[in-house]
C-alpha positions, -999 to 999 in steps of 0.1 A, spaced: 0 0 0 30 23 5 36 23 -32 0 34 -39 3 62 -12 36 74 -28 20 73 -62 -8 96 -51 15 118 -31 36 124 -61 4 131 -82 -10 155 -56 22 176 -57 16 182 -95 -19 195 -91 -26 232 -85 -42 241 -51 -74 253 -68 -78 218 -84 -75 197 -52 -112 187 -53 -107 173 -88 -76 156 -76 -96 139 -48 -122 128 -73 -96 113 -97 -79 96 -67 -111 80 -55 -118 67 -91 -83 54 -94 -84 38 -60 -116 19 -70 -98 7 -101 -67 -4 -81 -89 -22 -56 -106 -42 -83 -73 -51 -100 -58 -61 -66 -88 -84 -60 -82 -99 -94 -46 -108 -83 -27 -82 -102 5 -70 -85 6 -33 -74 36 -26 -96 18 -38 -127 -14 -18 -118 5 14 -113 26 9 -145 -6 4 -165 -21 36 -150 8 57 -162 31 80 -143 16 106 -120 31 132 -143 14 117 -174 -19 115 -156 -17 151 -144 -6 164 -178 -36 146 -194 -59 162 -168 -46 197 -176 -46 191 -213 -83 181 -211 -90 213 -191 -72 234 -218 -92 217 -246 -125 222 -228 -117 259 -222 -107 263 -259 -139 247 -270 -159 271 -248 -141 300 -262 -149 290 -297 -186 297 -289 -180 327 -266 -157 348 -286 -170 369 -315 -155 358 -348 -135 383 -369 -162 382 -396 -188 395 -372 -165 423 -361 -159 432 -397 -196 433 -404 -203 456 -374 -174 479 -384 -185 481 -420 -221 488 -409 -208 516 -387 -189 531 -417 -220 528 -439 -241 546 -413 -216 574 -409 -213 578 -447 -251 578 -451 -254 606 -425 -228 626 -442 -245 622 -476 -278 632 -461 -263 664 -446 -248 673 -480 -281 668 -497 -297 692 -473 -270 717 -479 -250 711 -448 -213 704 -443 -195 672 -437 -186 680 -401 
């Protein structure tokens, strides 16, 4: 069991403080998996090797977070085409007002 504790201690050190709740959830899920494999007679070393290194697990966790964040931004950020349309409409409105003033005999300013 010491090897399992060391595995999770090492993994915990790689998590940011703000993500400790997620670490605990991942740890619980992994402990369940480890328990099942131990009951099936697999050695601890083999189980931990199959799980991957703590660094690889934490790297995968943060990569997933980055991907999820990027996917949210895709829908939250205004695309360049929309910005261009709004800017063009603003120029058209300004030009239209200037032409209207000229037609009425006014000045451009």
